[in-house]
C-alpha positions as CSV (number, residue, x, y, z in Angstrom):
1,M,0.0,0.0,0.0
2,T,1.1,3.5,-0.6
3,D,1.1,6.3,2.0
4,Q,-2.0,7.8,0.4
5,T,-3.9,4.6,0.6
6,D,-2.8,4.1,4.3
7,W,-4.0,7.6,5.1
8,D,-7.2,7.1,3.2
9,M,-7.9,3.8,5.2
10,T,-7.1,5.6,8.5
11,E,-9.4,8.5,7.6
12,R,-12.2,6.1,6.7
13,E,-11.8,4.2,10.0
14,V,-11.9,7.5,11.9
15,R,-15.1,8.5,10.1
16,A,-16.7,5.1,10.9
17,D,-15.7,5.3,14.6
18,H,-17.0,8.9,14.7
19,A,-20.4,7.7,13.3
20,L,-20.7,4.9,15.8
21,D,-19.6,7.2,18.7
22,A,-22.1,9.9,17.7
23,Y,-24.9,7.3,17.5
24,R,-24.1,6.0,20.9
25,E,-23.9,9.5,22.4
26,R,-27.3,10.4,20.8
27,R,-28.8,7.3,22.3
28,R,-27.4,8.0,25.7
29,L,-28.7,11.6,25.7
30,R,-32.2,10.7,24.4
31,R,-32.7,7.6,26.6
32,G,-33.3,9.8,29.6
33,E,-35.9,12.1,28.1
34,D,-37.7,9.7,25.7
35,T,-38.3,6.0,25.0
36,W,-38.3,5.9,21.2
37,F,-34.7,4.7,21.2
38,G,-35.8,1.4,22.8
39,G,-34.5,-0.5,25.8
40,G,-31.0,-1.8,26.4
41,G,-28.5,-3.1,23.9
42,E,-26.9,-1.3,20.9
43,G,-30.1,-1.2,18.9
44,L,-28.2,-0.9,15.6
45,L,-30.7,-2.9,13.6
46,E,-34.4,-2.8,13.2
47,S,-35.2,-4.1,16.7
48,V,-35.1,-0.5,18.0
49,E,-38.5,0.2,16.5
50,Q,-40.3,-3.1,17.3
51,G,-43.2,-2.7,19.7
52,L,-43.7,1.0,18.9
53,D,-47.2,2.1,17.9
54,A,-48.0,4.1,14.8
55,E,-48.0,7.4,16.6
56,E,-44.6,6.8,18.2
57,L,-43.2,5.7,14.9
58,S,-44.5,8.8,13.2
59,R,-43.1,11.0,15.9
60,R,-39.7,9.2,15.6
61,R,-39.7,9.7,11.8
62,I,-40.5,13.4,12.2
63,D,-37.8,13.8,14.9
64,V,-35.1,12.0,12.9
65,I,-35.9,14.0,9.7
66,Q,-36.0,17.3,11.6
67,E,-32.6,16.5,13.2
68,A,-31.1,15.8,9.8
69,V,-32.5,19.0,8.4
70,D,-31.2,21.0,11.4
71,V,-27.6,19.9,10.6
72,G,-28.0,21.0,7.0
73,M,-29.4,18.0,5.1
74,G,-32.0,18.6,2.5
75,D,-35.6,17.5,3.2
76,E,-35.6,15.0,0.3
77,L,-32.3,13.4,1.5
78,A,-33.5,13.2,5.1
79,E,-36.8,11.5,4.1
80,M,-35.0,9.2,1.7
81,L,-32.4,8.3,4.3
82,Y,-35.1,7.4,6.9
83,D,-37.2,5.3,4.4
84,V,-34.2,3.4,2.9
85,A,-32.8,2.7,6.4
86,R,-36.1,1.2,7.5
87,D,-36.3,-0.8,4.3
88,E,-32.8,-2.2,4.8
89,G,-33.3,-3.0,8.5
90,V,-30.9,-0.5,10.0
91,D,-31.8,2.0,12.7
92,P,-32.6,5.3,10.9
93,V,-30.6,7.2,13.5
94,L,-27.6,5.1,12.9
95,A,-28.1,5.6,9.1
96,F,-28.3,9.4,9.8
97,E,-25.0,9.3,11.6
98,L,-23.4,7.3,8.8
99,V,-24.6,9.8,6.1
100,R,-23.6,12.7,8.3
101,C,-20.0,11.5,8.6
102,G,-20.0,11.2,4.8
103,L,-19.0,7.5,4.6
104,G,-20.7,5.1,2.2
105,V,-20.3,2.7,-0.7
106,M,-19.0,4.7,-3.6
107,P,-21.3,4.9,-6.7
108,P,-20.1,3.1,-9.9
109,S,-17.6,5.1,-11.9
110,G,-19.9,5.2,-14.9
111,G,-22.8,6.6,-12.9
112,V,-26.4,5.4,-13.2
113,E,-28.2,5.2,-16.5
114,N,-31.7,6.6,-16.4
115,A,-32.7,6.1,-20.0
116,P,-36.0,4.3,-20.8
117,N,-35.7,0.6,-21.4
118,F,-37.9,0.6,-24.4
119,A,-37.2,1.8,-28.0
120,T,-37.9,5.5,-28.5
121,T,-39.4,4.7,-31.9
122,D,-42.4,2.9,-30.4
123,K,-45.4,4.9,-31.7
124,Y,-47.7,3.4,-29.0
125,R,-45.4,4.4,-26.1
126,P,-44.3,8.0,-26.5
127,E,-41.3,9.2,-24.4
128,W,-43.3,11.7,-22.4
129,L,-45.5,9.0,-21.0
130,E,-42.8,7.8,-18.6
131,P,-40.2,10.4,-18.1
132,P,-36.9,9.2,-16.7
133,V,-36.1,9.5,-13.1
134,D,-33.8,12.3,-12.0
135,P,-30.3,10.7,-12.1
136,D,-29.1,12.4,-8.9
137,S,-32.0,11.0,-6.8
138,M,-31.6,7.5,-8.3
139,L,-27.9,7.5,-7.6
140,R,-28.4,8.8,-4.1
141,E,-31.0,6.1,-3.3
142,R,-28.8,3.4,-4.7
143,T,-25.8,4.6,-2.7
144,L,-27.9,4.7,0.5
145,R,-29.2,1.2,-0.1
146,F,-25.8,-0.3,-0.9
147,S,-24.3,1.4,2.1
148,F,-27.0,0.4,4.6
149,R,-27.2,-3.1,3.3
150,R,-23.5,-3.6,3.5
151,L,-23.4,-2.2,7.1
152,R,-26.3,-4.4,8.1
153,A,-24.5,-7.5,6.8
154,L,-21.4,-6.6,8.7
155,L,-23.3,-5.8,11.9
156,E,-24.9,-9.3,11.6
157,Q,-21.5,-10.9,11.0
158,H,-19.8,-9.1,13.9
159,T,-22.5,-9.5,16.5
160,G,-20.0,-9.2,19.4
161,S,-18.6,-5.8,18.5
162,A,-20.3,-3.0,16.6
163,A,-16.9,-1.2,16.5
164,D,-15.4,-4.2,14.6
165,A,-18.3,-4.1,12.1
166,F,-17.8,-0.4,11.5
167,R,-14.1,-0.8,11.0
168,A,-14.7,-3.7,8.6
169,F,-17.2,-1.4,6.7
170,A,-14.5,1.3,6.5
171,R,-12.0,-1.2,5.1
172,E,-14.2,-2.3,2.3
173,P,-12.5,-1.4,-1.0
174,D,-15.4,0.5,-2.5
175,V,-16.3,2.5,0.7
176,G,-15.1,6.0,0.8
177,P,-16.3,9.6,1.4
178,V,-19.6,10.1,-0.4
179,G,-21.3,13.4,-1.0
180,Y,-24.9,12.4,-0.6
């Protein structure tokens, strides 16, 4: 490895440790004033929200999105982050901290293609009928999905230590600083 690669690996591990520490601190602070962070344990996976009624889940969603917006995330990104984290089985607050530290699975170098999958000469299916999805939001969602899915797999693999799972995530070859 070169010196640049060693520094990059160290920087990624520092960012991963920072995300986990910020998540733990947020849980510690909130545990005293509210119950939506769940009981004991790390609560890194979806078990945090089990047993909550619809009103508490709605309040938690609003709180997490508002905290994300308060630190400068756009509304659309905050909502997408919450929804994708729930879909992938990761605690949305943990997902928020991961996005906040800027660490994630890097998008493919060629980007994401958003062209229609049908021929443009089809006279029965004009192009305006199904306009393509905005490439930025498609790429953002895929990046979030891949990042949360990979983190979840590592958390399940390293059940004894969340810190080891986060360091393993940071060491993945396609993980790096992502500008969501």
